[in-house]
DSSP file (Angstrom, degrees, kcal/mol; ACC not computed):
  #  RESIDUE AA STRUCTURE BP1 BP2  ACC     N-H-->O    O-->H-N    N-H-->O    O-->H-N    TCO  KAPPA ALPHA  PHI   PSI    X-CA   Y-CA   Z-CA
    1    1 A M     >        0   0    0      0, 0.0     4,-1.7     0, 0.0     3,-0.2   0.000 360.0 360.0 360.0 -44.9  -16.6   21.3  -63.1
    2    2 A R  H  >  +     0   0    0      1,-0.2     4,-1.8     2,-0.2     5,-0.1   0.861 360.0  54.7 -61.0 -40.8  -17.1   17.6  -62.1
    3    3 A Q  H  > S+     0   0    0      1,-0.2     4,-2.0     2,-0.2    -1,-0.2   0.888 105.5  53.0 -60.4 -40.7  -13.4   17.1  -61.4
    4    4 A T  H  > S+     0   0    0      1,-0.2     4,-1.9     2,-0.2    -1,-0.2   0.884 107.5  51.0 -62.1 -40.8  -13.4   20.1  -59.0
    5    5 A K  H  X S+     0   0    0     -4,-1.7     4,-2.4     1,-0.2    -1,-0.2   0.871 107.8  52.6 -69.5 -33.7  -16.3   18.7  -57.0
    6    6 A T  H  X S+     0   0    0     -4,-1.8     4,-2.1     1,-0.2    -2,-0.2   0.892 109.6  48.7 -64.5 -39.1  -14.6   15.4  -56.6
    7    7 A K  H  X S+     0   0    0     -4,-2.0     4,-2.3     2,-0.2    -2,-0.2   0.872 111.8  49.0 -67.5 -37.2  -11.4   17.0  -55.3
    8    8 A I  H  X S+     0   0    0     -4,-1.9     4,-2.2     2,-0.2    -2,-0.2   0.930 111.7  49.4 -68.5 -46.3  -13.5   19.1  -52.8
    9    9 A K  H  X S+     0   0    0     -4,-2.4     4,-2.2     1,-0.2    -2,-0.2   0.893 111.8  49.2 -58.3 -43.5  -15.3   15.9  -51.6
   10   10 A T  H  X S+     0   0    0     -4,-2.1     4,-1.6     1,-0.2    -1,-0.2   0.925 112.2  47.8 -64.7 -46.0  -12.0   14.0  -51.2
   11   11 A K  H  X S+     0   0    0     -4,-2.3     4,-1.0     1,-0.2    -2,-0.2   0.873 110.5  50.7 -65.0 -34.9  -10.5   16.9  -49.2
   12   12 A I  H >< S+     0   0    0     -4,-2.2     3,-0.6     1,-0.2    -1,-0.2   0.899 108.7  52.8 -68.4 -41.0  -13.6   17.2  -47.0
   13   13 A K  H 3X S+     0   0    0     -4,-2.2     4,-0.7     1,-0.2    -1,-0.2   0.819 105.6  56.0 -65.3 -30.5  -13.4   13.4  -46.3
   14   14 A M  H 3X S+     0   0    0     -4,-1.6     4,-2.3     1,-0.2    -1,-0.2   0.772  88.8  77.1 -73.6 -25.6   -9.7   13.7  -45.3
   15   15 A I  H <X S+     0   0    0     -4,-1.0     4,-2.6    -3,-0.6     5,-0.2   0.915  95.3  44.5 -54.1 -53.7  -10.5   16.3  -42.6
   16   16 A P  H  > S+     0   0    0      0, 0.0     4,-2.5     0, 0.0    -1,-0.2   0.895 113.4  52.8 -61.4 -36.2  -11.9   13.8  -40.0
   17   17 A L  H  X S+     0   0    0     -4,-0.7     4,-2.0     2,-0.2    -2,-0.2   0.924 111.0  45.8 -63.2 -44.4   -9.0   11.5  -40.7
   18   18 A L  H  X S+     0   0    0     -4,-2.3     4,-2.1     2,-0.2    -1,-0.2   0.876 113.0  49.6 -62.2 -42.0   -6.5   14.2  -40.1
   19   19 A L  H  X S+     0   0    0     -4,-2.6     4,-2.5     2,-0.2    -2,-0.2   0.898 108.8  51.7 -64.2 -41.8   -8.1   15.4  -37.0
   20   20 A S  H  X S+     0   0    0     -4,-2.5     4,-2.0     1,-0.2    -2,-0.2   0.891 110.0  50.0 -62.8 -40.3   -8.3   11.9  -35.6
   21   21 A L  H  X S+     0   0    0     -4,-2.0     4,-1.1     2,-0.2    -1,-0.2   0.897 112.5  47.6 -66.6 -38.0   -4.5   11.4  -36.3
   22   22 A L  H  < S+     0   0    0     -4,-2.1     4,-0.5     1,-0.2     3,-0.4   0.937 114.6  45.1 -66.5 -43.0   -3.7   14.8  -34.6
   23   23 A L  H >< S+     0   0    0     -4,-2.5     3,-0.8     1,-0.2    -2,-0.2   0.803 104.6  62.2 -68.6 -31.5   -5.9   14.0  -31.5
   24   24 A A  H 3< S+     0   0    0     -4,-2.0     4,-0.4     1,-0.2    -1,-0.2   0.836 104.0  49.8 -67.7 -32.5   -4.6   10.5  -31.2
   25   25 A G  T 3X S+     0   0    0     -4,-1.1     4,-1.9    -3,-0.4    -1,-0.2   0.593  88.5  86.2 -77.9 -11.6   -1.1   11.9  -30.6
   26   26 A A  H <> S+     0   0    0     -3,-0.8     4,-2.3    -4,-0.5     5,-0.2   0.912  84.8  51.2 -59.8 -49.0   -2.2   14.4  -28.0
   27   27 A P  H  > S+     0   0    0      0, 0.0     4,-2.5     0, 0.0    -1,-0.2   0.889 109.7  51.7 -59.7 -36.0   -2.0   12.0  -25.0
   28   28 A A  H  > S+     0   0    0     -4,-0.4     4,-0.9     1,-0.2    -2,-0.2   0.893 109.5  48.9 -70.0 -33.9    1.5   11.0  -25.9
   29   29 A L  H  < S+     0   0    0     -4,-1.9     4,-0.3     2,-0.2    -1,-0.2   0.877 112.4  48.7 -67.6 -36.1    2.6   14.6  -26.1
   30   30 A A  H >< S+     0   0    0     -4,-2.3     3,-1.1     1,-0.2    -2,-0.2   0.861 105.2  58.6 -66.5 -39.0    1.0   15.3  -22.7
   31   31 A A  H 3< S+     0   0    0     -4,-2.5    -1,-0.2     1,-0.3    -2,-0.2   0.708  96.5  63.4 -67.8 -22.7    2.7   12.3  -21.1
   32   32 A T  T 3< S+     0   0    0     -4,-0.9     2,-0.4    -3,-0.2    -1,-0.3   0.736  81.6  91.7 -73.9 -18.0    6.2   13.6  -22.1
   33   33 A Q  S <  S-     0   0    0     -3,-1.1     2,-0.3    -4,-0.3    -3,-0.0  -0.642  84.2-124.3 -81.4 128.1    5.7   16.6  -19.9
   34   34 A A        -     0   0    0     -2,-0.4     2,-0.9     1,-0.1    -2,-0.1  -0.553   9.7-145.0 -77.9 134.1    7.1   15.8  -16.4
   35   35 A D        +     0   0    0     -2,-0.3    19,-2.3    -4,-0.1     2,-0.4  -0.865  38.9 162.1 -97.9 100.5    4.7   16.3  -13.5
   36   36 A T  E     +A   53   0A   0     -2,-0.9     2,-0.3    17,-0.2    17,-0.2  -0.933  14.7 162.4-125.2 145.8    7.1   17.5  -10.8
   37   37 A S  E     -A   52   0A   0     15,-2.5    15,-2.9    -2,-0.4     2,-0.4  -0.981  16.3-155.1-153.7 156.5    6.7   19.4   -7.5
   38   38 A R  E     -A   51   0A   0     -2,-0.3     2,-0.5    13,-0.2    13,-0.2  -0.997   6.7-159.5-140.8 138.5    8.9   19.9   -4.4
   39   39 A L  E     +A   50   0A   0     11,-3.0    11,-2.8    -2,-0.4     2,-0.4  -0.979  18.8 175.8-113.7 125.7    8.2   20.6   -0.8
   40   40 A E  E     +A   49   0A   0     -2,-0.5     2,-0.3     9,-0.2     9,-0.2  -0.996   2.1 169.4-133.8 130.9   11.2   22.2    1.1
   41   41 A W  E     +A   48   0A   0      7,-2.7     7,-3.2    -2,-0.4     2,-0.3  -0.997   2.9 173.8-141.4 141.2   11.0   23.3    4.7
   42   42 A R  E     +A   47   0A   0     -2,-0.3     2,-0.2     5,-0.2     5,-0.2  -0.992   4.8 168.2-149.7 142.0   13.7   24.4    7.2
   43   43 A D        -     0   0    0      3,-2.2     3,-0.4    -2,-0.3    -2,-0.0  -0.711  59.9 -65.9-132.3-168.7   13.8   25.8   10.6
   44   44 A A  S    S+     0   0    0      1,-0.2     3,-0.0    -2,-0.2     0, 0.0   0.829 130.4  10.4 -49.9 -41.8   16.7   26.2   13.1
   45   45 A G  S    S+     0   0    0      1,-0.0     2,-0.4    19,-0.0    -1,-0.2   0.357 119.3  66.6-124.5   5.7   17.3   22.6   13.7
   46   46 A H        -     0   0    0     -3,-0.4    -3,-2.2     2,-0.0     2,-0.4  -0.960  46.4-177.7-132.5 146.1   15.2   20.7   11.0
   47   47 A H  E     -AB  42  63A   0     16,-2.3    16,-2.2    -2,-0.4     2,-0.4  -0.982   4.2-179.7-143.5 133.9   15.2   20.4    7.3
   48   48 A L  E     +AB  41  62A   0     -7,-3.2    -7,-2.7    -2,-0.4     2,-0.4  -0.996   4.4 178.3-134.6 131.9   12.9   18.4    5.0
   49   49 A V  E     +AB  40  61A   0     12,-2.4    11,-2.5    -2,-0.4    12,-1.7  -0.992   3.6 179.1-131.2 126.7   12.8   18.0    1.3
   50   50 A V  E     -AB  39  59A   0    -11,-2.8   -11,-3.0    -2,-0.4     2,-0.4  -0.994   8.2-164.3-126.9 130.8   10.2   15.9   -0.5
   51   51 A D  E     -AB  38  58A   0      7,-2.8     7,-3.2    -2,-0.4     2,-0.4  -0.903   4.2-168.3-113.1 143.7   10.2   15.6   -4.3
   52   52 A A  E     +AB  37  57A   0    -15,-2.9   -15,-2.5    -2,-0.4     2,-0.3  -0.994  15.5 163.5-129.8 131.7    7.3   14.2   -6.4
   53   53 A Q  E >   -AB  36  56A   0      3,-2.3     3,-1.5    -2,-0.4   -17,-0.2  -0.935  64.7 -16.9-151.5 125.4    7.9   13.4  -10.1
   54   54 A D  T 3  S-     0   0    0    -19,-2.3   -18,-0.1    -2,-0.3    32,-0.1   0.876 130.2 -42.4  49.3  50.1    5.8   11.3  -12.5
   55   55 A G  T 3  S+     0   0    0     30,-0.4     2,-0.5   -20,-0.3    -1,-0.3   0.466 115.4 111.6  85.6   1.6    3.8    9.6   -9.8
   56   56 A I  E <   -B   53   0A   0     -3,-1.5    -3,-2.3     2,-0.0     2,-0.6  -0.948  46.9-165.8-116.3 121.5    6.8    8.9   -7.4
   57   57 A V  E     +BC  52  76A   0     19,-0.6    19,-2.6    -2,-0.5     2,-0.4  -0.918  15.7 179.8-107.2 120.9    7.0   10.7   -4.1
   58   58 A R  E     -BC  51  75A   0     -7,-3.2    -7,-2.8    -2,-0.6     2,-0.6  -0.956  31.8-126.8-130.3 136.1   10.5   10.5   -2.5
   59   59 A I  E     +B   50   0A   0     15,-3.0    14,-3.7    -2,-0.4    -9,-0.2  -0.731  30.0 176.8 -76.8 117.6   12.0   11.8    0.7
   60   60 A T  E     +     0   0A   0    -11,-2.5     2,-0.4    -2,-0.6   -10,-0.2   0.869  62.2   8.3 -95.2 -41.7   15.1   13.7   -0.5
   61   61 A T  E     +B   49   0A   0    -12,-1.7   -12,-2.4    11,-0.1     2,-0.4  -0.996  53.4 172.1-142.5 134.8   16.3   15.1    2.8
   62   62 A T  E     -B   48   0A   0     -2,-0.4    10,-0.2   -14,-0.2   -14,-0.2  -0.953  22.8-146.3-140.5 127.3   15.4   14.8    6.5
   63   63 A E  E    S+B   47   0A   0    -16,-2.2   -16,-2.3    -2,-0.4     2,-0.2  -0.988  88.7  31.1-140.8 127.1   17.6   16.3    9.2
   64   64 A P  S >  S-     0   0    0      0, 0.0     3,-1.2     0, 0.0     4,-0.5   0.648  98.1-130.9 -62.1 158.9   17.9   15.1   11.8
   65   65 A S  T 3  S+     0   0    0      1,-0.3    -2,-0.1    -2,-0.2     3,-0.1   0.717 100.0  38.8 -62.0 -27.1   17.6   11.8   10.1
   66   66 A T  T >  S+     0   0    0      1,-0.1     3,-0.8     2,-0.1    -1,-0.3   0.554  89.7  91.8-103.6  -7.5   15.0   10.4   12.6
   67   67 A Y  T <  S+     0   0    0     -3,-1.2    -2,-0.1     1,-0.2    -1,-0.1   0.851  92.4  37.1 -58.5 -42.7   12.8   13.5   13.3
   68   68 A F  T 3  S-     0   0    0     -4,-0.5    -1,-0.2     2,-0.4    -2,-0.1   0.511 105.2-120.5 -91.6  -6.0   10.2   13.0   10.6
   69   69 A G  S <  S+     0   0    0     -3,-0.8     2,-0.3     1,-0.3    -2,-0.1   0.307  87.7  85.6  82.0 -10.1   10.0    9.2   10.9
   70   70 A L  S    S-     0   0    0      4,-0.0    -2,-0.4    -5,-0.0     2,-0.3  -0.856  72.4-131.5-121.7 157.1   11.0    8.7    7.3
   71   71 A R    >   -     0   0    0     -2,-0.3     3,-2.4    -3,-0.1   -12,-0.3  -0.795  30.1 -90.7-116.3 154.8   14.5    8.6    5.9
   72   72 A S  T 3  S+     0   0    0     -2,-0.3   -12,-0.2     1,-0.3     3,-0.1  -0.357 116.1  30.1 -56.6 130.9   16.2   10.3    3.0
   73   73 A G  T 3  S+     0   0    0    -14,-3.7    -1,-0.3     1,-0.4    36,-0.2   0.084  85.6 135.2 102.8 -20.5   15.8    8.0    0.0
   74   74 A D    <   -     0   0    0     -3,-2.4   -15,-3.0   -15,-0.1     2,-0.6  -0.344  46.9-146.6 -60.9 135.0   12.4    6.5    1.1
   75   75 A R  E     -CD  58 107A   0     32,-1.9    32,-2.6   -17,-0.2     2,-0.6  -0.938  17.5-133.4-100.6 121.8    9.8    6.4   -1.7
   76   76 A V  E     +CD  57 106A   0    -19,-2.6   -19,-0.6    -2,-0.6    30,-0.2  -0.676  33.2 167.3 -83.2 118.4    6.4    6.9   -0.1
   77   77 A L  E     -     0   0A   0     28,-3.0     7,-2.6    -2,-0.6     2,-0.3   0.856  61.5  -1.0 -97.6 -46.7    3.9    4.3   -1.4
   78   78 A R  E     -ED  83 105A   0     27,-1.7    27,-2.9     5,-0.3     2,-0.5  -0.997  48.9-154.2-151.0 148.2    0.9    4.6    0.9
   79   79 A I  E >  S-ED  82 104A   0      3,-2.5     3,-2.5    -2,-0.3    25,-0.2  -0.992  89.4 -17.3-123.9 123.7   -0.3    6.5    3.9
   80   80 A N  T 3  S-     0   0    0     23,-3.7    -1,-0.1    -2,-0.5    24,-0.1   0.872 130.5 -52.6  49.2  41.0   -2.8    4.9    6.1
   81   81 A G  T 3  S+     0   0    0     22,-0.4    -1,-0.3     1,-0.2    23,-0.1   0.214 112.8 118.0  85.5 -15.2   -3.5    2.5    3.2
   82   82 A Q  E <   -E   79   0A   0     -3,-2.5    -3,-2.5     1,-0.1    -1,-0.2  -0.680  69.8-111.7 -88.6 136.3   -4.1    5.3    0.5
   83   83 A P  E     -E   78   0A   0      0, 0.0     2,-0.6     0, 0.0    -5,-0.3  -0.345  23.7-145.4 -66.5 147.7   -1.7    5.4   -2.4
   84   84 A V        +     0   0    0     -7,-2.6   -27,-0.4     1,-0.1     3,-0.1  -0.947  40.6 141.9-117.3 108.1    0.7    8.3   -2.6
   85   85 A R        +     0   0    0     -2,-0.6   -30,-0.4     1,-0.2     2,-0.3   0.497  65.3  38.4-120.4 -10.1    1.4    9.5   -6.1
   86   86 A R  S >> S-     0   0    0    -31,-0.1     4,-1.5   -32,-0.1     3,-0.8  -0.927  82.1-111.4-137.5 160.5    1.5   13.3   -5.7
   87   87 A L  H 3> S+     0   0    0     -2,-0.3     4,-2.5     1,-0.3     5,-0.2   0.864 117.9  59.4 -63.5 -33.0    2.7   15.7   -3.1
   88   88 A A  H 3> S+     0   0    0      1,-0.2     4,-1.8     2,-0.2    -1,-0.3   0.814  99.6  57.0 -63.8 -28.2   -0.8   16.6   -2.3
   89   89 A D  H <> S+     0   0    0     -3,-0.8     4,-2.0     2,-0.2    -1,-0.2   0.908 109.6  46.6 -66.0 -41.2   -1.5   12.9   -1.4
   90   90 A L  H  X S+     0   0    0     -4,-1.5     4,-2.2     2,-0.2     5,-0.4   0.927 111.7  49.5 -71.0 -41.9    1.3   13.2    1.2
   91   91 A T  H  X S+     0   0    0     -4,-2.5     4,-1.8     1,-0.2    -1,-0.2   0.856 112.6  47.0 -64.3 -34.2    0.2   16.4    2.6
   92   92 A H  H  < S+     0   0    0     -4,-1.8    -1,-0.2    -5,-0.2    -2,-0.2   0.831 113.6  49.1 -73.0 -34.2   -3.3   15.2    3.0
   93   93 A G  H  < S+     0   0    0     -4,-2.0    -2,-0.2    -5,-0.2    -1,-0.2   0.846 127.6  21.2 -74.2 -29.8   -2.2   12.0    4.6
   94   94 A L  H  < S+     0   0    0     -4,-2.2     3,-0.5    -5,-0.1     2,-0.4   0.596 105.0  85.2-115.5 -14.9    0.1   13.6    7.1
   95   95 A G  S  < S+     0   0    0     -4,-1.8    28,-0.1    -5,-0.4    25,-0.1  -0.742 101.1   0.2 -91.9 136.3   -1.0   17.1    7.5
   96   96 A G  S    S+     0   0    0     -2,-0.4     2,-0.3     1,-0.2    -1,-0.2   0.736  85.1 153.6  70.5  23.5   -3.8   18.2    9.9
   97   97 A K        -     0   0    0     -3,-0.5    -1,-0.2     1,-0.1    26,-0.0  -0.648  39.3-151.4 -86.9 139.6   -4.4   14.6   11.2
   98   98 A K  S    S+     0   0    0     -2,-0.3     2,-0.2     3,-0.0    -1,-0.1   0.797  75.2  84.7 -84.2 -26.9   -5.9   14.3   14.7
   99   99 A S  S    S-     0   0    0      1,-0.1    20,-0.2    20,-0.0    -2,-0.1  -0.529  78.2-137.7 -71.0 146.4   -4.3   10.9   15.3
  100  100 A A  S    S+     0   0    0     -2,-0.2    19,-1.9     1,-0.1    20,-0.5   0.772  83.2  33.8 -75.8 -28.9   -0.8   11.2   16.6
  101  101 A R  E     - F   0 118A   0     17,-0.2    17,-0.2    18,-0.1    -1,-0.1  -0.988  62.8-171.7-134.9 142.6    0.7    8.4   14.5
  102  102 A V  E     - F   0 117A   0     15,-2.2    15,-3.1    -2,-0.4     2,-0.4  -0.994  28.9-115.2-132.2 134.9   -0.2    7.2   11.0
  103  103 A P  E     - F   0 116A   0      0, 0.0   -23,-3.7     0, 0.0     2,-0.5  -0.559  33.6-172.7 -74.5 127.4    1.1    4.1    9.2
  104  104 A V  E     -DF  79 115A   0     11,-3.1    11,-2.6    -2,-0.4     2,-0.5  -0.975  12.4-150.1-122.2 126.2    3.3    4.9    6.1
  105  105 A T  E     +DF  78 114A   0    -27,-2.9   -28,-3.0    -2,-0.5   -27,-1.7  -0.863  24.1 174.5 -98.5 126.9    4.5    2.3    3.7
  106  106 A V  E     -DF  76 113A   0      7,-3.1     7,-2.7    -2,-0.5     2,-0.7  -0.854  36.5-123.3-125.9 160.4    7.7    3.1    2.0
  107  107 A L  E     +DF  75 112A   0    -32,-2.6   -32,-1.9    -2,-0.3     2,-0.5  -0.944  37.7 178.9-102.5 114.8   10.1    1.5   -0.4
  108  108 A R  E >   - F   0 111A   0      3,-3.1     3,-1.7    -2,-0.7   -34,-0.1  -0.966  65.3 -24.9-125.2 112.0   13.5    1.6    1.5
  109  109 A K  T 3  S-     0   0    0     -2,-0.5    -1,-0.2     1,-0.3     3,-0.1   0.883 128.4 -47.7  52.3  43.1   16.6    0.0   -0.1
  110  110 A G  T 3  S+     0   0    0      1,-0.2     2,-0.4    -3,-0.0    -1,-0.3   0.351 119.9 102.9  86.0  -7.1   14.4   -2.2   -2.2
  111  111 A N  E <  S-F  108   0A   0     -3,-1.7    -3,-3.1     2,-0.0     2,-0.5  -0.907  70.8-123.0-114.9 139.3   12.2   -3.4    0.6
  112  112 A Q  E     +F  107   0A   0     -2,-0.4     2,-0.4    -5,-0.2    -5,-0.2  -0.662  38.1 177.6 -76.2 126.9    8.6   -2.4    1.5
  113  113 A V  E     -F  106   0A   0     -7,-2.7    -7,-3.1    -2,-0.5     2,-0.5  -0.994  21.4-151.5-132.2 137.1    8.5   -1.2    5.0
  114  114 A T  E     +F  105   0A   0     -2,-0.4     2,-0.3    -9,-0.2    -9,-0.2  -0.931  20.1 178.1-110.6 131.0    5.7    0.2    7.1
  115  115 A V  E     -F  104   0A   0    -11,-2.6   -11,-3.1    -2,-0.5     2,-0.6  -0.939  32.4-119.8-125.7 146.0    6.6    2.7    9.8
  116  116 A D  E     -F  103   0A   0     -2,-0.3     2,-0.4   -13,-0.2    -2,-0.0  -0.808  33.9-156.6 -83.9 120.5    4.3    4.6   12.2
  117  117 A V  E     -F  102   0A   0    -15,-3.1   -15,-2.2    -2,-0.6     2,-0.7  -0.828  15.0-129.4 -99.6 134.6    4.9    8.3   11.5
  118  118 A D  E >>  -F  101   0A   0     -2,-0.4     3,-0.7   -17,-0.2     4,-0.6  -0.752  15.0-157.7 -78.3 114.9    4.2   10.9   14.2
  119  119 A T  H 3> S+     0   0    0    -19,-1.9     4,-0.6    -2,-0.7     3,-0.4   0.712  84.8  71.1 -72.1 -17.6    2.1   13.5   12.3
  120  120 A A  H >> S+     0   0    0    -20,-0.5     3,-1.0     1,-0.2     4,-0.5   0.878  92.4  56.6 -63.9 -37.0    3.1   16.2   14.9
  121  121 A A  H <4 S+     0   0    0     -3,-0.7     4,-0.4     1,-0.3    -1,-0.2   0.796 109.6  45.9 -66.6 -27.5    6.6   16.3   13.5
  122  122 A W  H 3X S+     0   0    0     -4,-0.6     4,-2.0    -3,-0.4    -1,-0.3   0.535  88.9  92.9 -85.5  -9.0    5.1   17.1   10.1
  123  123 A G  H << S+     0   0    0     -3,-1.0    -1,-0.2    -4,-0.6    -2,-0.1   0.887  88.9  39.0 -51.9 -51.5    2.7   19.7   11.4
  124  124 A E  T >< S+     0   0    0     -4,-0.5     3,-1.6    -3,-0.2    -1,-0.2   0.903 115.3  52.2 -71.7 -42.1    5.0   22.7   10.9
  125  125 A A  T 34 S+     0   0    0     -4,-0.4     3,-0.2     1,-0.3    -1,-0.2   0.785 117.1  39.4 -70.4 -23.5    6.4   21.6    7.6
  126  126 A L  T 3< S+     0   0    0     -4,-2.0    -1,-0.3     1,-0.2    -2,-0.2   0.000  79.1 117.2-112.2  28.9    2.9   21.0    6.2
  127  127 A A    <   +     0   0    0     -3,-1.6    -1,-0.2     2,-0.1    -2,-0.1   0.692  50.4 100.9 -68.2 -18.6    1.3   24.1    7.8
  128  128 A M  S    S-     0   0    0     -3,-0.2     2,-0.1    -4,-0.2    -3,-0.0  -0.217  94.9 -81.2 -60.7 154.0    0.6   25.5    4.5
  129  129 A E        -     0   0    0      1,-0.1    -1,-0.2     0, 0.0    -2,-0.1  -0.385  46.3-130.8 -60.8 136.5   -2.9   25.1    3.2
  130  130 A T        -     0   0    0     -3,-0.1     2,-0.1   -39,-0.1    -1,-0.1  -0.734  18.8-129.8 -90.5 124.4   -3.5   21.7    1.8
  131  131 A P        -     0   0    0      0, 0.0     2,-0.1     0, 0.0   -39,-0.1  -0.442  29.3-101.1 -71.4 150.5   -5.1   21.6   -1.7
  132  132 A A        -     0   0    0     -2,-0.1   -44,-0.1     1,-0.1   -40,-0.0  -0.403  31.3-122.7 -70.3 147.0   -8.0   19.4   -2.3
  133  133 A I        -     0   0    0     -2,-0.1    -1,-0.1   -45,-0.1    -3,-0.0  -0.805  29.0-123.6 -92.4 122.1   -7.3   16.1   -4.0
  134  134 A P        -     0   0    0      0, 0.0    -1,-0.0     0, 0.0     0, 0.0  -0.334  21.8-129.8 -68.1 147.5   -9.5   15.9   -7.2
  135  135 A Q        -     0   0    0      1,-0.1     3,-0.1    -2,-0.0     0, 0.0  -0.706  25.1-105.6 -96.2 147.5  -11.7   12.9   -7.4
  136  136 A P        -     0   0    0      0, 0.0    -1,-0.1     0, 0.0     2,-0.0  -0.322  46.3 -92.9 -69.5 154.3  -11.7   10.7  -10.5
  137  137 A P        -     0   0    0      0, 0.0     2,-0.2     0, 0.0     3,-0.0  -0.332  43.5-112.0 -66.1 145.9  -14.7   11.1  -12.8
  138  138 A R    >   -     0   0    0      1,-0.1     3,-1.2    -3,-0.1     2,-0.2  -0.526  33.2-103.2 -80.8 149.0  -17.6    8.7  -12.1
  139  139 A A  T 3  S+     0   0    0      1,-0.2    -1,-0.1     2,-0.2     0, 0.0  -0.503 105.0  26.1 -71.6 135.3  -18.3    6.1  -14.7
  140  140 A G  T 3         0   0    0     -2,-0.2    -1,-0.2     1,-0.2    -2,-0.0   0.567 360.0 360.0  88.8   8.2  -21.4    6.9  -16.7
  141  141 A G    <         0   0    0     -3,-1.2    -1,-0.2     0, 0.0    -2,-0.2   0.423 360.0 360.0 110.1 360.0  -21.2   10.7  -16.4
């Protein structure tokens, strides 16, 4: 009987260890899933495609090339000083702004460039409802 109690105690002590090992691997598993989204808009004379993947927002297509103020291949880094890591950051930064021009910092052919972008050009493409950007949790609860 004593040997059975020892085995049960040993198994019970192993449960927290096994759970901690399983939970420790969860962030790594979650990080392997790609966070991707795409905005594609087209009308009679304009075409815009923006792709966001794993924290990188890139202009894939702009036609005509100068209409949106950004070029195909530009990686959007900041809009009006705010970092852009998701498509929602871009839509908040350029959609529904009252000011006509907003500074946008991009990585273009290996160089950081800041261009003033006319938000009116983005108005129709971003006319969809813009989702709220979740705020990071506050320290201490």
